[in-house]
py3Dmol code that shows the C-alpha trace and the ligand (Angstrom):
import py3Dmol

protein = """\
ATOM      1  CA  MET A   1      70.955 119.628  94.902  1.00  0.00           C
ATOM      2  CA  LEU A   2      74.362 120.689  96.118  1.00  0.00           C
ATOM      3  CA  SER A   3      75.658 117.142  96.044  1.00  0.00           C
ATOM      4  CA  SER A   4      74.349 116.607  92.516  1.00  0.00           C
ATOM      5  CA  LEU A   5      76.016 119.876  91.479  1.00  0.00           C
ATOM      6  CA  ARG A   6      79.242 118.661  93.020  1.00  0.00           C
ATOM      7  CA  PHE A   7      78.855 115.327  91.324  1.00  0.00           C
ATOM      8  CA  GLY A   8      78.274 117.140  88.040  1.00  0.00           C
ATOM      9  CA  ALA A   9      81.323 119.334  88.593  1.00  0.00           C
ATOM     10  CA  SER A  10      83.532 116.352  89.350  1.00  0.00           C
ATOM     11  CA  ARG A  11      82.247 114.632  86.207  1.00  0.00           C
ATOM     12  CA  ILE A  12      83.073 117.722  84.153  1.00  0.00           C
ATOM     13  CA  GLY A  13      86.484 117.932  85.835  1.00  0.00           C
ATOM     14  CA  ARG A  14      87.087 114.320  84.966  1.00  0.00           C
ATOM     15  CA  PHE A  15      85.968 114.914  81.381  1.00  0.00           C
ATOM     16  CA  VAL A  16      88.363 117.858  81.014  1.00  0.00           C
ATOM     17  CA  ALA A  17      91.207 115.881  82.605  1.00  0.00           C
ATOM     18  CA  ASP A  18      90.521 113.002  80.217  1.00  0.00           C
ATOM     19  CA  LEU A  19      90.790 115.400  77.273  1.00  0.00           C
ATOM     20  CA  ILE A  20      94.171 116.653  78.461  1.00  0.00           C
ATOM     21  CA  TYR A  21      95.433 113.341  79.822  1.00  0.00           C
ATOM     22  CA  PRO A  22      93.443 110.602  78.110  1.00  0.00           C
ATOM     23  CA  PRO A  23      93.388 107.440  80.238  1.00  0.00           C
ATOM     24  CA  SER A  24      96.111 105.058  79.171  1.00  0.00           C
ATOM     25  CA  CYS A  25      97.451 101.671  80.211  1.00  0.00           C
ATOM     26  CA  SER A  26      99.894 102.059  83.122  1.00  0.00           C
ATOM     27  CA  ALA A  27     102.268  99.525  81.588  1.00  0.00           C
ATOM     28  CA  CYS A  28     102.253  99.925  77.794  1.00  0.00           C
ATOM     29  CA  GLY A  29     100.561 103.314  77.366  1.00  0.00           C
ATOM     30  CA  ALA A  30      97.796 102.015  75.115  1.00  0.00           C
ATOM     31  CA  ALA A  31      94.656 104.171  75.163  1.00  0.00           C
ATOM     32  CA  LEU A  32      91.951 103.030  77.581  1.00  0.00           C
ATOM     33  CA  VAL A  33      88.255 103.763  77.201  1.00  0.00           C
ATOM     34  CA  ASP A  34      87.711 104.560  80.845  1.00  0.00           C
ATOM     35  CA  ALA A  35      89.606 104.883  84.124  1.00  0.00           C
ATOM     36  CA  GLU A  36      93.217 104.067  84.777  1.00  0.00           C
ATOM     37  CA  GLY A  37      94.880 100.690  85.131  1.00  0.00           C
ATOM     38  CA  LEU A  38      96.032  98.113  82.655  1.00  0.00           C
ATOM     39  CA  CYS A  39      94.801  97.385  79.149  1.00  0.00           C
ATOM     40  CA  PRO A  40      93.292  93.909  78.682  1.00  0.00           C
ATOM     41  CA  ALA A  41      96.501  92.583  77.060  1.00  0.00           C
ATOM     42  CA  CYS A  42      98.752  93.758  79.914  1.00  0.00           C
ATOM     43  CA  TRP A  43      96.225  92.515  82.460  1.00  0.00           C
ATOM     44  CA  ARG A  44      96.347  89.044  80.926  1.00  0.00           C
ATOM     45  CA  ALA A  45     100.162  89.198  80.868  1.00  0.00           C
ATOM     46  CA  MET A  46     100.462  90.263  84.541  1.00  0.00           C
ATOM     47  CA  PRO A  47     102.216  87.381  86.335  1.00  0.00           C
ATOM     48  CA  PHE A  48      99.882  87.483  89.354  1.00  0.00           C
ATOM     49  CA  VAL A  49     100.783  85.157  92.213  1.00  0.00           C
ATOM     50  CA  THR A  50      97.955  82.679  92.631  1.00  0.00           C
ATOM     51  CA  ARG A  51      97.388  79.903  95.131  1.00  0.00           C
ATOM     52  CA  PRO A  52      99.013  77.687  96.155  1.00  0.00           C
ATOM     53  CA  TYR A  53     101.838  79.833  97.512  1.00  0.00           C
ATOM     54  CA  CYS A  54     104.239  79.433 100.415  1.00  0.00           C
ATOM     55  CA  ASP A  55     102.649  80.752 103.605  1.00  0.00           C
ATOM     56  CA  ARG A  56     106.008  82.060 104.856  1.00  0.00           C
ATOM     57  CA  TYR A  57     107.755  83.404 101.722  1.00  0.00           C
ATOM     58  CA  GLY A  58     104.684  84.123  99.582  1.00  0.00           C
ATOM     59  CA  THR A  59     106.316  82.431  96.598  1.00  0.00           C
ATOM     60  CA  PRO A  60     104.186  80.315  94.256  1.00  0.00           C
ATOM     61  CA  LEU A  61     104.242  76.575  94.878  1.00  0.00           C
ATOM     62  CA  PRO A  62     103.840  73.896  92.243  1.00  0.00           C
ATOM     63  CA  VAL A  63     100.254  72.681  92.159  1.00  0.00           C
ATOM     64  CA  GLU A  64     101.347  69.096  92.920  1.00  0.00           C
ATOM     65  CA  HIS A  65     102.508  70.416  96.291  1.00  0.00           C
ATOM     66  CA  GLY A  66      99.023  69.435  97.401  1.00  0.00           C
ATOM     67  CA  SER A  67      98.103  70.440 100.916  1.00  0.00           C
ATOM     68  CA  LEU A  68     101.630  71.512 101.888  1.00  0.00           C
ATOM     69  CA  LEU A  69     101.432  75.179 102.813  1.00  0.00           C
ATOM     70  CA  VAL A  70     105.098  76.074 102.984  1.00  0.00           C
ATOM     71  CA  SER A  71     107.936  75.735 100.524  1.00  0.00           C
ATOM     72  CA  PRO A  72     110.943  73.462 101.121  1.00  0.00           C
ATOM     73  CA  LEU A  73     112.950  76.689 101.524  1.00  0.00           C
ATOM     74  CA  ALA A  74     110.709  77.870 104.369  1.00  0.00           C
ATOM     75  CA  ILE A  75     111.319  74.579 106.184  1.00  0.00           C
ATOM     76  CA  ALA A  76     115.088  74.546 105.561  1.00  0.00           C
ATOM     77  CA  ASP A  77     115.627  78.268 106.054  1.00  0.00           C
ATOM     78  CA  PRO A  78     112.618  79.945 107.698  1.00  0.00           C
ATOM     79  CA  PRO A  79     112.481  83.740 107.355  1.00  0.00           C
ATOM     80  CA  VAL A  80     112.905  86.122 110.297  1.00  0.00           C
ATOM     81  CA  PHE A  81     109.625  87.853 109.365  1.00  0.00           C
ATOM     82  CA  GLY A  82     106.338  86.028 109.841  1.00  0.00           C
ATOM     83  CA  HIS A  83     104.717  85.988 106.416  1.00  0.00           C
ATOM     84  CA  ALA A  84     105.498  87.598 103.075  1.00  0.00           C
ATOM     85  CA  ARG A  85     102.836  88.415 100.514  1.00  0.00           C
ATOM     86  CA  GLY A  86     103.372  89.607  96.962  1.00  0.00           C
ATOM     87  CA  VAL A  87     101.066  90.604  94.126  1.00  0.00           C
ATOM     88  CA  ALA A  88     103.059  89.244  91.212  1.00  0.00           C
ATOM     89  CA  ARG A  89     106.198  87.484  90.144  1.00  0.00           C
ATOM     90  CA  TYR A  90     108.968  89.942  89.319  1.00  0.00           C
ATOM     91  CA  ASP A  91     108.668  89.490  85.598  1.00  0.00           C
ATOM     92  CA  GLY A  92     107.167  91.030  82.466  1.00  0.00           C
ATOM     93  CA  VAL A  93     104.474  93.635  83.133  1.00  0.00           C
ATOM     94  CA  ALA A  94     105.086  93.508  86.903  1.00  0.00           C
ATOM     95  CA  ARG A  95     108.762  94.321  86.394  1.00  0.00           C
ATOM     96  CA  GLU A  96     107.866  97.195  84.068  1.00  0.00           C
ATOM     97  CA  LEU A  97     105.561  98.690  86.704  1.00  0.00           C
ATOM     98  CA  VAL A  98     108.254  98.366  89.394  1.00  0.00           C
ATOM     99  CA  HIS A  99     110.823 100.042  87.123  1.00  0.00           C
ATOM    100  CA  GLY A 100     108.332 102.753  86.193  1.00  0.00           C
ATOM    101  CA  LEU A 101     107.794 103.569  89.859  1.00  0.00           C
ATOM    102  CA  LYS A 102     111.458 103.291  90.807  1.00  0.00           C
ATOM    103  CA  TYR A 103     113.345 104.936  87.960  1.00  0.00           C
ATOM    104  CA  GLY A 104     110.782 106.382  85.616  1.00  0.00           C
ATOM    105  CA  ASP A 105     109.447 109.280  87.671  1.00  0.00           C
ATOM    106  CA  ARG A 106     105.996 107.790  87.724  1.00  0.00           C
ATOM    107  CA  PRO A 107     104.787 108.204  91.314  1.00  0.00           C
ATOM    108  CA  GLU A 108     101.201 107.992  90.043  1.00  0.00           C
ATOM    109  CA  LEU A 109     101.684 104.227  89.775  1.00  0.00           C
ATOM    110  CA  ALA A 110     101.883 103.877  93.571  1.00  0.00           C
ATOM    111  CA  PRO A 111      98.129 104.046  94.387  1.00  0.00           C
ATOM    112  CA  MET A 112      97.230 101.414  91.784  1.00  0.00           C
ATOM    113  CA  MET A 113     100.048  99.087  92.867  1.00  0.00           C
ATOM    114  CA  ALA A 114      99.134  99.658  96.525  1.00  0.00           C
ATOM    115  CA  ARG A 115      95.488  98.703  95.909  1.00  0.00           C
ATOM    116  CA  TRP A 116      96.624  95.344  94.550  1.00  0.00           C
ATOM    117  CA  MET A 117      98.987  94.937  97.496  1.00  0.00           C
ATOM    118  CA  VAL A 118      96.170  95.623  99.973  1.00  0.00           C
ATOM    119  CA  ARG A 119      94.034  92.977  98.302  1.00  0.00           C
ATOM    120  CA  GLU A 120      96.851  90.426  98.305  1.00  0.00           C
ATOM    121  CA  GLY A 121      97.975  91.242 101.839  1.00  0.00           C
ATOM    122  CA  GLN A 122      94.519  91.150 103.467  1.00  0.00           C
ATOM    123  CA  ASP A 123      95.499  88.494 106.007  1.00  0.00           C
ATOM    124  CA  ILE A 124      98.640  90.271 107.258  1.00  0.00           C
ATOM    125  CA  LEU A 125      97.147  93.794 107.071  1.00  0.00           C
ATOM    126  CA  GLY A 126      94.048  92.645 108.939  1.00  0.00           C
ATOM    127  CA  LYS A 127      96.035  92.061 112.122  1.00  0.00           C
ATOM    128  CA  ALA A 128      98.564  94.889 111.641  1.00  0.00           C
ATOM    129  CA  SER A 129      98.850  98.038 113.749  1.00  0.00           C
ATOM    130  CA  LEU A 130     101.557  99.831 111.760  1.00  0.00           C
ATOM    131  CA  VAL A 131     102.815 100.080 108.182  1.00  0.00           C
ATOM    132  CA  MET A 132     106.493 100.802 107.511  1.00  0.00           C
ATOM    133  CA  PRO A 133     108.462 101.106 104.295  1.00  0.00           C
ATOM    134  CA  VAL A 134     111.836  99.432 103.977  1.00  0.00           C
ATOM    135  CA  PRO A 135     114.058 102.504 104.286  1.00  0.00           C
ATOM    136  CA  MET A 136     116.709 103.625 101.863  1.00  0.00           C
ATOM    137  CA  HIS A 137     120.068 104.932 102.988  1.00  0.00           C
ATOM    138  CA  TRP A 138     119.977 108.736 102.914  1.00  0.00           C
ATOM    139  CA  THR A 139     122.770 108.987 100.342  1.00  0.00           C
ATOM    140  CA  ARG A 140     120.797 106.833  97.920  1.00  0.00           C
ATOM    141  CA  LEU A 141     117.615 108.734  98.696  1.00  0.00           C
ATOM    142  CA  PHE A 142     119.492 111.967  98.080  1.00  0.00           C
ATOM    143  CA  ARG A 143     120.624 110.758  94.673  1.00  0.00           C
ATOM    144  CA  ARG A 144     117.331 109.196  93.684  1.00  0.00           C
ATOM    145  CA  LYS A 145     115.081 111.699  95.522  1.00  0.00           C
ATOM    146  CA  PHE A 146     112.324 109.113  95.758  1.00  0.00           C
ATOM    147  CA  ASN A 147     111.815 106.044  97.909  1.00  0.00           C
ATOM    148  CA  GLN A 148     109.380 103.828  96.050  1.00  0.00           C
ATOM    149  CA  ALA A 149     108.775 101.715  99.186  1.00  0.00           C
ATOM    150  CA  ALA A 150     107.689 104.838 101.093  1.00  0.00           C
ATOM    151  CA  ALA A 151     105.343 105.850  98.246  1.00  0.00           C
ATOM    152  CA  LEU A 152     103.735 102.390  98.350  1.00  0.00           C
ATOM    153  CA  ALA A 153     103.531 102.439 102.172  1.00  0.00           C
ATOM    154  CA  HIS A 154     101.765 105.834 102.150  1.00  0.00           C
ATOM    155  CA  ALA A 155      99.286 104.641  99.540  1.00  0.00           C
ATOM    156  CA  ILE A 156      98.635 101.477 101.577  1.00  0.00           C
ATOM    157  CA  GLY A 157      98.073 103.646 104.654  1.00  0.00           C
ATOM    158  CA  GLN A 158      95.520 105.727 102.760  1.00  0.00           C
ATOM    159  CA  GLU A 159      93.774 102.636 101.468  1.00  0.00           C
ATOM    160  CA  THR A 160      93.595 100.864 104.868  1.00  0.00           C
ATOM    161  CA  GLY A 161      93.598 103.699 107.394  1.00  0.00           C
ATOM    162  CA  LEU A 162      96.608 102.146 109.149  1.00  0.00           C
ATOM    163  CA  PRO A 163      99.277 104.558 110.462  1.00  0.00           C
ATOM    164  CA  VAL A 164     102.478 104.769 108.410  1.00  0.00           C
ATOM    165  CA  ASP A 165     105.842 105.238 110.098  1.00  0.00           C
ATOM    166  CA  CYS A 166     108.714 106.257 107.813  1.00  0.00           C
ATOM    167  CA  ASP A 167     111.120 107.413 110.528  1.00  0.00           C
ATOM    168  CA  SER A 168     111.604 104.760 113.167  1.00  0.00           C
ATOM    169  CA  LEU A 169     113.469 102.236 111.075  1.00  0.00           C
ATOM    170  CA  ARG A 170     116.709 103.629 109.678  1.00  0.00           C
ATOM    171  CA  ARG A 171     119.165 102.305 107.191  1.00  0.00           C
ATOM    172  CA  VAL A 172     122.345 103.078 109.075  1.00  0.00           C
ATOM    173  CA  ARG A 173     124.843 101.342 106.882  1.00  0.00           C
ATOM    174  CA  ARG A 174     125.168 101.946 103.232  1.00  0.00           C
ATOM    175  CA  THR A 175     125.039  98.573 101.574  1.00  0.00           C
ATOM    176  CA  ARG A 176     126.299  97.881  98.115  1.00  0.00           C
ATOM    177  CA  PRO A 177     123.570  96.953  95.634  1.00  0.00           C
ATOM    178  CA  GLN A 178     122.329  93.408  96.149  1.00  0.00           C
ATOM    179  CA  VAL A 179     122.251  92.581  92.448  1.00  0.00           C
ATOM    180  CA  GLY A 180     124.554  89.718  91.543  1.00  0.00           C
ATOM    181  CA  LEU A 181     125.276  88.656  95.136  1.00  0.00           C
ATOM    182  CA  THR A 182     124.658  85.118  96.351  1.00  0.00           C
ATOM    183  CA  ARG A 183     122.275  84.415  99.205  1.00  0.00           C
ATOM    184  CA  PRO A 184     124.952  84.300 101.970  1.00  0.00           C
ATOM    185  CA  GLU A 185     126.651  87.379 100.451  1.00  0.00           C
ATOM    186  CA  ARG A 186     123.369  89.286 100.598  1.00  0.00           C
ATOM    187  CA  ALA A 187     122.840  88.379 104.247  1.00  0.00           C
ATOM    188  CA  ALA A 188     126.396  89.450 105.113  1.00  0.00           C
ATOM    189  CA  ASN A 189     125.991  92.659 103.111  1.00  0.00           C
ATOM    190  CA  LEU A 190     122.945  93.548 105.212  1.00  0.00           C
ATOM    191  CA  GLN A 191     124.343  92.696 108.655  1.00  0.00           C
ATOM    192  CA  LYS A 192     123.432  95.564 110.977  1.00  0.00           C
ATOM    193  CA  ALA A 193     122.216  97.677 108.047  1.00  0.00           C
ATOM    194  CA  PHE A 194     118.995  98.583 109.887  1.00  0.00           C
ATOM    195  CA  HIS A 195     118.513 100.222 113.232  1.00  0.00           C
ATOM    196  CA  VAL A 196     115.683 101.566 115.393  1.00  0.00           C
ATOM    197  CA  SER A 197     116.810 104.596 117.372  1.00  0.00           C
ATOM    198  CA  GLU A 198     116.174 104.904 121.103  1.00  0.00           C
ATOM    199  CA  THR A 199     113.945 107.942 120.608  1.00  0.00           C
ATOM    200  CA  THR A 200     111.519 106.164 118.292  1.00  0.00           C
ATOM    201  CA  ARG A 201     111.656 102.743 119.932  1.00  0.00           C
ATOM    202  CA  PHE A 202     108.328 103.310 121.729  1.00  0.00           C
ATOM    203  CA  ARG A 203     106.505 103.387 118.388  1.00  0.00           C
ATOM    204  CA  VAL A 204     107.852 100.005 117.441  1.00  0.00           C
ATOM    205  CA  GLN A 205     107.345  98.314 120.815  1.00  0.00           C
ATOM    206  CA  ASP A 206     104.479  95.793 120.735  1.00  0.00           C
ATOM    207  CA  ALA A 207     103.520  96.951 117.230  1.00  0.00           C
ATOM    208  CA  LYS A 208     102.298  94.461 114.659  1.00  0.00           C
ATOM    209  CA  ILE A 209     104.232  95.734 111.694  1.00  0.00           C
ATOM    210  CA  VAL A 210     103.751  95.249 107.981  1.00  0.00           C
ATOM    211  CA  LEU A 211     106.972  96.145 106.204  1.00  0.00           C
ATOM    212  CA  VAL A 212     106.463  97.396 102.660  1.00  0.00           C
ATOM    213  CA  ASP A 213     108.862  97.113  99.739  1.00  0.00           C
ATOM    214  CA  ASP A 214     108.575  97.076  95.958  1.00  0.00           C
ATOM    215  CA  VAL A 215     110.429  93.801  95.362  1.00  0.00           C
ATOM    216  CA  MET A 216     111.534  90.832  97.430  1.00  0.00           C
ATOM    217  CA  THR A 217     114.487  89.076  95.834  1.00  0.00           C
ATOM    218  CA  THR A 218     115.923  86.664  98.408  1.00  0.00           C
ATOM    219  CA  ALA A 219     114.229  88.023 101.530  1.00  0.00           C
ATOM    220  CA  ALA A 220     117.652  89.072 102.900  1.00  0.00           C
ATOM    221  CA  THR A 221     116.539  92.723 103.138  1.00  0.00           C
ATOM    222  CA  GLY A 222     113.200  91.797 104.734  1.00  0.00           C
ATOM    223  CA  ASN A 223     114.975  89.512 107.203  1.00  0.00           C
ATOM    224  CA  ALA A 224     117.527  92.156 108.190  1.00  0.00           C
ATOM    225  CA  ALA A 225     114.844  94.823 108.683  1.00  0.00           C
ATOM    226  CA  ALA A 226     112.597  92.389 110.593  1.00  0.00           C
ATOM    227  CA  ARG A 227     115.504  91.414 112.851  1.00  0.00           C
ATOM    228  CA  ALA A 228     116.087  95.078 113.806  1.00  0.00           C
ATOM    229  CA  LEU A 229     112.366  95.664 114.460  1.00  0.00           C
ATOM    230  CA  LEU A 230     111.925  92.508 116.548  1.00  0.00           C
ATOM    231  CA  LYS A 231     115.046  93.418 118.523  1.00  0.00           C
ATOM    232  CA  ALA A 232     113.440  96.804 119.213  1.00  0.00           C
ATOM    233  CA  GLY A 233     110.377  95.075 120.665  1.00  0.00           C
ATOM    234  CA  ALA A 234     107.955  94.697 117.748  1.00  0.00           C
ATOM    235  CA  ALA A 235     105.296  92.053 118.415  1.00  0.00           C
ATOM    236  CA  SER A 236     105.366  90.788 114.835  1.00  0.00           C
ATOM    237  CA  VAL A 237     106.785  91.729 111.444  1.00  0.00           C
ATOM    238  CA  ASP A 238     105.297  90.669 108.121  1.00  0.00           C
ATOM    239  CA  LEU A 239     106.396  91.699 104.646  1.00  0.00           C
ATOM    240  CA  LEU A 240     104.195  93.016 101.827  1.00  0.00           C
ATOM    241  CA  VAL A 241     105.794  93.551  98.422  1.00  0.00           C
ATOM    242  CA  PHE A 242     104.505  94.286  94.959  1.00  0.00           C
ATOM    243  CA  ALA A 243     106.681  91.722  93.209  1.00  0.00           C
ATOM    244  CA  LEU A 244     108.705  88.765  94.320  1.00  0.00           C
ATOM    245  CA  VAL A 245     111.396  86.732  92.677  1.00  0.00           C
ATOM    246  CA  ALA A 246     109.947  83.245  92.681  1.00  0.00           C
ATOM    247  CA  LYS A 247     112.981  81.073  92.996  1.00  0.00           C
ATOM    248  CA  GLY A 248     114.075  78.642  95.646  1.00  0.00           C
ATOM    249  CA  GLY A 249     110.434  77.794  96.357  1.00  0.00           C
TER     250      GLY A 249
END
"""
ligand_1 = """\
1
ZN
Zn 98.933 97.721 78.314
"""
view = py3Dmol.view(width=600, height=400)
view.addModel(protein, "pdb")
view.setStyle({"model": 0}, {"cartoon": {"style": "trace"}})
view.addModel(ligand_1, "xyz")
view.setStyle({"model": 1}, {"stick": {}})
view.zoomTo()
view.show()
């Protein structure tokens, strides 16, 4: 009786909320009949990463790649982290969602994006012991007031039950924005940008870490963060992002 009353109350609450905030597409704002998410048109336009993809970088591979599981890039220049997984290519609807979360004051996008990330990152999350966002330098965080990677990491923690650690990995050097830099320039820009402090090192030691970020562009950030975590004693570091730039695969 009580549970059915509660169920009824939550249904009424939902009905009232829908009147005030009618469900709409998270990307284009089109009205939806029920629930939140994407409208059919945006869903079809989402550049989801599908198999085959590179086992190391997570980037899509041409179908004619056959049974090869890694990209030529992963053979020529293997990443420091173990495996990267991404939901979509950084393009179109996926880019709009990333921008909405990052600049548009839309933190409500994080749970939806995180659910997709959990689905896509099943293999790396299944063996993980700790989730960590890629940290922002405090000056940037101060200006922006919101770290989208931390919002995604928290939502992934809620979805999976894995602990989330936002403190142990620090961005100690302010790096200039990576946009427009070449691959070697990005790596140099990020040299020693991340650090695990002595006081929090015990949390990282022997941990199987999944690093979370919104976008992977060249993997330079993921590599630099993974290097700092492995140096601090992490057993493994994988990378889970919402969107990845699919070039060089
Ligand atoms: Zn839409």
